[in-house]
TORFI-323780 format. One record per atom (N, C-alpha, C): residue number from 1; atom name; x, y, z. Coordinates in Angstrom, 2 decimals. Layout:
N
ATOM     i   at        px        py        pz
ATOM   NUM   CA         X         Y         Z
...
This chain:
128
ATOM     i   at        px        py        pz
ATOM     1    N      0.63     -1.40     -0.09
ATOM     1   CA      0.03     -0.23     -0.24
ATOM     1    C      0.81      1.61     -0.17
ATOM     2    N      0.95      2.06     -0.62
ATOM     2   CA      1.79      3.61     -0.52
ATOM     2    C      1.38      4.36      0.32
ATOM     3    N      2.60      4.52      1.01
ATOM     3   CA      2.41      5.77      1.63
ATOM     3    C      1.61      6.82      1.66
ATOM     4    N      0.85      7.84      2.30
ATOM     4   CA      0.64      9.07      2.50
ATOM     4    C      1.42     10.21      2.38
ATOM     5    N      1.43     11.18      1.67
ATOM     5   CA      2.19     12.55      2.04
ATOM     5    C      1.36     13.45      1.98
ATOM     6    N      1.90     14.60      2.29
ATOM     6   CA      1.75     15.85      1.94
ATOM     6    C      2.82     16.77      1.78
ATOM     7    N      3.39     17.76      0.66
ATOM     7   CA      3.90     18.41      0.46
ATOM     7    C      3.69     19.80      0.07
ATOM     8    N      4.23     21.00      0.78
ATOM     8   CA      3.78     22.21     -0.17
ATOM     8    C      5.58     23.11     -0.42
ATOM     9    N      5.21     24.00     -1.03
ATOM     9   CA      6.12     24.14     -1.97
ATOM     9    C      5.71     26.15     -2.07
ATOM    10    N      6.81     26.73     -2.13
ATOM    10   CA      6.45     28.26     -1.75
ATOM    10    C      7.08     28.91     -3.68
ATOM    11    N      6.25     29.54     -4.48
ATOM    11   CA      7.35     30.26     -5.74
ATOM    11    C      6.56     31.91     -5.69
ATOM    12    N      7.84     32.35     -5.16
ATOM    12   CA      8.06     33.63     -5.30
ATOM    12    C      7.89     34.37     -6.90
ATOM    13    N      6.23     35.12     -7.45
ATOM    13   CA      6.62     35.08     -8.58
ATOM    13    C      6.43     36.74     -8.82
ATOM    14    N      6.35     37.62     -9.58
ATOM    14   CA      6.62     39.38     -9.75
ATOM    14    C      5.45     39.77     -8.94
ATOM    15    N      4.15     39.63     -9.27
ATOM    15   CA      2.84     39.99     -7.91
ATOM    15    C      2.21     39.05     -7.52
ATOM    16    N      2.33     37.82     -7.32
ATOM    16   CA      2.10     36.50     -6.79
ATOM    16    C      2.89     36.17     -6.62
ATOM    17    N      2.45     35.27     -5.20
ATOM    17   CA      2.96     34.06     -4.11
ATOM    17    C      1.98     32.50     -4.84
ATOM    18    N      2.81     31.85     -5.65
ATOM    18   CA      2.50     30.38     -5.97
ATOM    18    C      2.12     29.47     -4.29
ATOM    19    N      1.35     28.93     -4.04
ATOM    19   CA      1.58     27.85     -3.08
ATOM    19    C      1.19     26.52     -3.68
ATOM    20    N      2.31     25.57     -4.17
ATOM    20   CA      1.86     24.19     -4.75
ATOM    20    C      1.65     23.40     -3.82
ATOM    21    N      0.73     22.55     -3.40
ATOM    21   CA      0.75     21.59     -2.43
ATOM    21    C      0.23     19.64     -3.76
ATOM    22    N      1.33     19.19     -3.02
ATOM    22   CA      0.52     17.70     -3.25
ATOM    22    C      0.49     16.57     -2.30
ATOM    23    N     -0.29     15.55     -2.78
ATOM    23   CA     -0.50     14.25     -2.35
ATOM    23    C     -1.65     14.66     -1.42
ATOM    24    N     -2.37     13.97      0.34
ATOM    24   CA     -3.03     14.21      1.03
ATOM    24    C     -3.24     15.34      1.98
ATOM    25    N     -3.91     16.20      1.45
ATOM    25   CA     -4.39     17.35      2.34
ATOM    25    C     -5.44     16.78      3.51
ATOM    26    N     -4.53     16.06      4.27
ATOM    26   CA     -5.37     15.03      5.67
ATOM    26    C     -4.69     15.03      7.03
ATOM    27    N     -6.03     15.04      7.95
ATOM    27   CA     -5.40     14.69      9.52
ATOM    27    C     -4.19     14.16      9.30
ATOM    28    N     -3.21     14.22     10.32
ATOM    28   CA     -1.75     14.17     10.64
ATOM    28    C     -1.04     13.94      9.77
ATOM    29    N     -1.39     14.38      8.60
ATOM    29   CA     -0.08     14.75      7.50
ATOM    29    C     -0.29     16.05      7.57
ATOM    30    N     -0.37     17.27      7.85
ATOM    30   CA     -0.65     18.19      7.38
ATOM    30    C     -0.01     19.50      8.02
ATOM    31    N      0.74     18.81      9.78
ATOM    31   CA      1.09     19.90     10.64
ATOM    31    C      1.99     20.28     10.67
ATOM    32    N      3.14     19.80      9.01
ATOM    32   CA      4.65     20.90      9.17
ATOM    32    C      4.15     21.76      8.10
ATOM    33    N      3.37     21.95      7.61
ATOM    33   CA      2.41     22.80      6.40
ATOM    33    C      1.65     23.44      6.72
ATOM    34    N      0.28     22.93      8.08
ATOM    34   CA      0.24     24.37      8.56
ATOM    34    C      1.12     25.10      8.92
ATOM    35    N      2.56     25.13      9.27
ATOM    35   CA      3.09     25.83     10.58
ATOM    35    C      3.70     26.60      8.99
ATOM    36    N      4.50     26.20      7.77
ATOM    36   CA      4.58     26.85      6.91
ATOM    36    C      3.93     27.90      6.53
ATOM    37    N      2.47     27.59      6.14
ATOM    37   CA      1.56     28.54      6.07
ATOM    37    C      1.51     29.50      6.96
ATOM    38    N      0.76     28.93      8.50
ATOM    38   CA      0.87     30.29      9.29
ATOM    38    C      2.20     31.13      8.85
ATOM    39    N      3.53     30.70      8.97
ATOM    39   CA      4.74     31.80      9.02
ATOM    39    C      4.50     32.80      7.08
ATOM    40    N      4.12     32.41      6.36
ATOM    40   CA      4.03     32.58      5.45
ATOM    40    C      3.51     34.53      5.74
ATOM    41    N      5.05     34.87      4.54
ATOM    41   CA      4.61     36.51      4.38
ATOM    41    C      3.65     37.00      3.88
ATOM    42    N      3.62     38.34      3.45
ATOM    42   CA      1.92     38.74      3.02
ATOM    42    C      2.63     40.09      1.79
ATOM    43    N      4.02     39.56      1.69
ATOM    43   CA      5.28     40.74      0.97
ATOM    43    C      4.63     40.50     -0.64
ATOM    44    N      2.95     40.52     -1.12
ATOM    44   CA      2.65     40.63     -2.79
ATOM    44    C      1.96     40.89     -3.12
ATOM    45    N      2.07     41.89     -3.78
ATOM    45   CA      0.57     42.86     -4.81
ATOM    45    C     -0.19     41.82     -4.16
ATOM    46    N     -0.75     40.94     -5.33
ATOM    46   CA     -2.12     40.80     -5.49
ATOM    46    C     -2.84     39.94     -4.86
ATOM    47    N     -1.31     38.83     -4.58
ATOM    47   CA     -2.40     37.27     -3.03
ATOM    47    C     -1.61     36.62     -3.36
ATOM    48    N     -3.10     35.64     -3.97
ATOM    48   CA     -1.84     33.85     -3.39
ATOM    48    C     -2.25     32.95     -5.02
ATOM    49    N     -1.64     32.11     -5.24
ATOM    49   CA     -2.92     31.09     -5.80
ATOM    49    C     -1.65     29.77     -5.60
ATOM    50    N     -3.35     29.03     -5.09
ATOM    50   CA     -3.18     27.77     -4.17
ATOM    50    C     -2.69     26.64     -5.35
ATOM    51    N     -2.29     26.12     -5.85
ATOM    51   CA     -1.88     25.01     -7.12
ATOM    51    C     -2.36     23.15     -6.29
ATOM    52    N     -3.35     23.04     -6.85
ATOM    52   CA     -3.86     21.90     -6.00
ATOM    52    C     -3.88     20.66     -7.17
ATOM    53    N     -3.06     21.35     -8.29
ATOM    53   CA     -3.36     20.05     -9.58
ATOM    53    C     -2.83     18.60     -8.92
ATOM    54    N     -1.69     19.26     -7.71
ATOM    54   CA     -1.44     17.38     -7.42
ATOM    54    C     -1.86     16.98     -6.05
ATOM    55    N     -2.82     17.26     -6.34
ATOM    55   CA     -3.32     16.66     -4.76
ATOM    55    C     -4.00     15.79     -5.05
ATOM    56    N     -4.23     14.58     -4.15
ATOM    56   CA     -5.03     13.37     -4.46
ATOM    56    C     -6.46     13.36     -3.45
ATOM    57    N     -6.35     13.46     -2.51
ATOM    57   CA     -7.06     13.99     -1.46
ATOM    57    C     -7.27     15.05      0.04
ATOM    58    N     -8.21     15.69      0.40
ATOM    58   CA     -8.30     16.66      1.36
ATOM    58    C     -9.45     16.57      2.22
ATOM    59    N     -9.09     16.67      3.13
ATOM    59   CA    -10.72     16.13      4.28
ATOM    59    C    -10.55     17.50      5.02
ATOM    60    N    -11.66     17.57      5.87
ATOM    60   CA    -12.26     18.65      6.67
ATOM    60    C    -10.85     19.43      7.36
ATOM    61    N     -9.57     18.85      7.92
ATOM    61   CA     -8.36     19.52      8.34
ATOM    61    C     -7.85     20.13      7.14
ATOM    62    N     -7.77     20.13      6.11
ATOM    62   CA     -6.80     20.26      4.99
ATOM    62    C     -8.07     21.38      4.39
ATOM    63    N     -9.14     21.19      4.60
ATOM    63   CA    -10.08     22.86      4.31
ATOM    63    C    -10.07     23.16      5.35
ATOM    64    N     -9.66     23.24      6.65
ATOM    64   CA     -9.42     24.12      7.79
ATOM    64    C     -8.48     24.81      7.56
ATOM    65    N     -7.88     24.61      6.78
ATOM    65   CA     -5.96     24.68      6.80
ATOM    65    C     -6.35     25.67      5.78
ATOM    66    N     -7.05     25.62      4.81
ATOM    66   CA     -7.10     26.51      3.86
ATOM    66    C     -8.04     28.14      4.24
ATOM    67    N     -9.08     27.72      4.82
ATOM    67   CA     -9.82     28.70      5.35
ATOM    67    C     -8.81     29.50      5.79
ATOM    68    N     -8.46     28.93      7.55
ATOM    68   CA     -7.62     29.60      7.89
ATOM    68    C     -6.79     31.11      7.43
ATOM    69    N     -5.82     30.11      6.47
ATOM    69   CA     -5.00     31.04      5.53
ATOM    69    C     -5.66     32.00      4.82
ATOM    70    N     -7.10     31.61      4.75
ATOM    70   CA     -7.72     32.62      3.19
ATOM    70    C     -8.06     33.51      4.63
ATOM    71    N     -8.98     33.85      5.83
ATOM    71   CA     -8.91     34.21      6.53
ATOM    71    C     -7.69     35.42      6.79
ATOM    72    N     -6.85     35.13      6.63
ATOM    72   CA     -5.49     35.94      7.43
ATOM    72    C     -4.88     36.78      6.00
ATOM    73    N     -5.15     36.15      5.19
ATOM    73   CA     -5.01     36.98      3.76
ATOM    73    C     -6.13     37.82      3.86
ATOM    74    N     -7.39     37.87      3.70
ATOM    74   CA     -8.35     38.72      3.44
ATOM    74    C     -8.03     40.01      3.44
ATOM    75    N     -7.54     39.27      5.20
ATOM    75   CA     -7.16     40.43      6.47
ATOM    75    C     -6.30     41.62      5.69
ATOM    76    N     -5.39     40.99      5.01
ATOM    76   CA     -4.13     42.09      4.08
ATOM    76    C     -4.63     42.59      2.93
ATOM    77    N     -5.71     42.39      2.42
ATOM    77   CA     -6.93     42.81      0.95
ATOM    77    C     -6.32     42.07      0.38
ATOM    78    N     -5.83     40.67     -0.13
ATOM    78   CA     -5.27     40.48     -0.69
ATOM    78    C     -6.07     39.52     -1.33
ATOM    79    N     -5.88     38.64     -2.19
ATOM    79   CA     -6.70     37.63     -3.10
ATOM    79    C     -6.13     36.12     -2.94
ATOM    80    N     -7.10     35.34     -3.20
ATOM    80   CA     -6.90     33.64     -3.26
ATOM    80    C     -7.53     33.22     -4.45
ATOM    81    N     -6.89     32.72     -5.44
ATOM    81   CA     -7.24     31.56     -6.37
ATOM    81    C     -6.90     30.06     -6.16
ATOM    82    N     -7.41     29.23     -6.63
ATOM    82   CA     -6.96     28.31     -6.68
ATOM    82    C     -7.36     26.87     -7.32
ATOM    83    N     -6.54     26.22     -7.63
ATOM    83   CA     -6.23     25.55     -9.48
ATOM    83    C     -6.13     24.15     -8.50
ATOM    84    N     -7.30     23.52     -9.50
ATOM    84   CA     -8.41     21.95     -8.96
ATOM    84    C     -7.80     21.61    -10.33
ATOM    85    N     -7.23     20.34    -10.78
ATOM    85   CA     -8.01     19.50    -12.15
ATOM    85    C     -9.06     18.41    -11.69
ATOM    86    N     -8.25     17.75    -10.49
ATOM    86   CA     -8.68     16.02    -10.15
ATOM    86    C    -10.04     16.97     -9.98
ATOM    87    N    -11.23     15.74    -10.82
ATOM    87   CA    -12.68     15.19    -10.68
ATOM    87    C    -13.10     15.33     -9.17
ATOM    88    N    -12.51     13.94     -8.53
ATOM    88   CA    -12.32     13.93     -7.11
ATOM    88    C    -12.72     15.39     -6.32
ATOM    89    N    -11.15     15.59     -6.03
ATOM    89   CA    -11.17     16.82     -5.04
ATOM    89    C    -11.74     18.47     -5.92
ATOM    90    N    -11.96     18.44     -6.94
ATOM    90   CA    -13.01     19.87     -6.96
ATOM    90    C    -14.63     18.85     -6.77
ATOM    91    N    -15.12     17.73     -6.55
ATOM    91   CA    -16.01     17.53     -5.86
ATOM    91    C    -16.42     17.64     -4.32
ATOM    92    N    -14.65     17.21     -3.57
ATOM    92   CA    -14.65     17.49     -2.10
ATOM    92    C    -15.16     19.39     -2.23
ATOM    93    N    -14.09     20.07     -2.66
ATOM    93   CA    -14.45     21.45     -2.28
ATOM    93    C    -15.93     21.53     -2.48
ATOM    94    N    -16.59     21.07     -3.58
ATOM    94   CA    -18.73     21.50     -3.62
ATOM    94    C    -19.31     20.85     -2.60
ATOM    95    N    -18.46     19.81     -2.21
ATOM    95   CA    -19.22     19.30     -0.84
ATOM    95    C    -19.20     20.16      0.04
ATOM    96    N    -18.14     20.63      0.62
ATOM    96   CA    -17.45     21.88      1.48
ATOM    96    C    -17.53     22.76      0.87
ATOM    97    N    -18.23     23.43      0.39
ATOM    97   CA    -19.04     24.37     -0.02
ATOM    97    C    -17.29     25.27     -0.81
ATOM    98    N    -16.68     25.03     -0.21
ATOM    98   CA    -15.14     25.44     -0.24
ATOM    98    C    -15.55     26.42     -2.08
ATOM    99    N    -16.40     25.84     -2.69
ATOM    99   CA    -16.35     26.36     -4.32
ATOM    99    C    -17.24     27.65     -4.33
ATOM   100    N    -17.77     27.77     -3.49
ATOM   100   CA    -18.16     28.95     -2.67
ATOM   100    C    -17.76     30.21     -2.68
ATOM   101    N    -16.52     29.86     -2.17
ATOM   101   CA    -16.09     31.15     -1.26
ATOM   101    C    -14.42     31.38     -1.90
ATOM   102    N    -14.18     30.15     -2.96
ATOM   102   CA    -12.71     30.77     -3.90
ATOM   102    C    -13.31     30.50     -5.07
ATOM   103    N    -12.82     31.22     -5.94
ATOM   103   CA    -12.51     30.94     -7.10
ATOM   103    C    -11.91     29.47     -7.48
ATOM   104    N    -12.10     28.45     -8.08
ATOM   104   CA    -11.84     27.23     -8.59
ATOM   104    C    -11.11     26.98    -10.10
ATOM   105    N    -10.34     27.27    -10.96
ATOM   105   CA     -9.74     27.55    -11.99
ATOM   105    C     -8.88     25.98    -12.08
ATOM   106    N     -8.41     25.97    -13.53
ATOM   106   CA     -8.29     25.02    -13.93
ATOM   106    C     -6.54     24.66    -14.04
ATOM   107    N     -6.00     26.24    -14.42
ATOM   107   CA     -4.94     26.10    -14.77
ATOM   107    C     -4.07     27.58    -13.86
ATOM   108    N     -2.71     27.46    -14.32
ATOM   108   CA     -2.60     28.97    -13.55
ATOM   108    C     -2.41     30.11    -14.59
ATOM   109    N     -2.87     29.94    -16.17
ATOM   109   CA     -3.20     31.46    -16.60
ATOM   109    C     -4.53     31.76    -16.26
ATOM   110    N     -5.42     30.82    -16.38
ATOM   110   CA     -6.74     31.10    -15.49
ATOM   110    C     -6.53     31.88    -14.14
ATOM   111    N     -6.07     31.04    -13.11
ATOM   111   CA     -5.91     31.58    -11.99
ATOM   111    C     -5.29     33.18    -12.04
ATOM   112    N     -4.47     33.44    -13.06
ATOM   112   CA     -3.81     34.53    -13.24
ATOM   112    C     -4.89     35.60    -13.18
ATOM   113    N     -5.47     35.67    -14.46
ATOM   113   CA     -6.83     36.61    -14.85
ATOM   113    C     -7.25     36.42    -13.75
ATOM   114    N     -8.05     35.85    -12.75
ATOM   114   CA     -8.48     35.93    -11.96
ATOM   114    C     -8.08     36.63    -10.46
ATOM   115    N     -6.90     36.54    -10.85
ATOM   115   CA     -6.53     36.92     -9.30
ATOM   115    C     -5.91     38.83     -9.97
ATOM   116    N     -5.80     38.94    -11.23
ATOM   116   CA     -5.43     40.24    -11.33
ATOM   116    C     -6.67     41.27    -11.79
ATOM   117    N     -7.63     40.74    -11.99
ATOM   117   CA     -9.88     40.92    -12.00
ATOM   117    C     -9.73     41.17    -10.90
ATOM   118    N    -11.34     41.91    -10.92
ATOM   118   CA    -11.94     41.73     -9.52
ATOM   118    C    -13.08     40.09     -9.61
ATOM   119    N    -12.83     39.51     -8.86
ATOM   119   CA    -13.59     38.00     -8.56
ATOM   119    C    -14.35     38.09     -7.84
ATOM   120    N    -15.45     38.21     -7.96
ATOM   120   CA    -16.65     37.57     -6.90
ATOM   120    C    -17.10     36.27     -6.47
ATOM   121    N    -17.77     35.94     -5.37
ATOM   121   CA    -17.77     34.70     -5.30
ATOM   121    C    -18.94     34.39     -4.51
ATOM   122    N    -20.19     33.63     -4.02
ATOM   122   CA    -21.20     33.34     -3.41
ATOM   122    C    -21.21     33.92     -2.28
ATOM   123    N    -20.14     33.33     -1.42
ATOM   123   CA    -19.34     33.76     -0.41
ATOM   123    C    -18.60     34.51      0.11
ATOM   124    N    -18.69     34.92      0.70
ATOM   124   CA    -17.02     36.34      1.54
ATOM   124    C    -16.51     35.09      3.13
ATOM   125    N    -14.85     34.96      2.87
ATOM   125   CA    -15.09     34.57      3.75
ATOM   125    C    -15.14     34.22      5.14
ATOM   126    N    -15.92     35.43      5.51
ATOM   126   CA    -16.31     35.88      6.77
ATOM   126    C    -17.73     35.32      7.25
ATOM   127    N    -18.55     35.20      5.52
ATOM   127   CA    -19.78     34.96      5.31
ATOM   127    C    -19.70     33.19      5.95
ATOM   128    N    -18.88     32.42      5.46
ATOM   128   CA    -18.46     30.44      5.45
ATOM   128    C    -18.58     30.31      6.82
């Protein structure tokens, strides 16, 4: 049986920060990732693109981590856009209703368009 892991990588771009996740964002696997996110600098012009194209699974702990990070980001008047390509992970975003608070796109080109423009979602992070 394959060992489950979770990783995170930060990439500073000219006017945003790309945060790439991979593996399973689940309870027991994300403590180090949560610490890295909590220590993240908000020195970015536009905000953050969360690349979840290599995420295989996410549970309520993973969603909680993202929502808590998003609350800090919104207090800095920055944006978050999330890249999700896996249909199973996209369904999990819908079940958790996180797709109502985050723009969900399929690639970095579309994410950049959203983060540079004005994006409106069904719910604000504070209404979630």
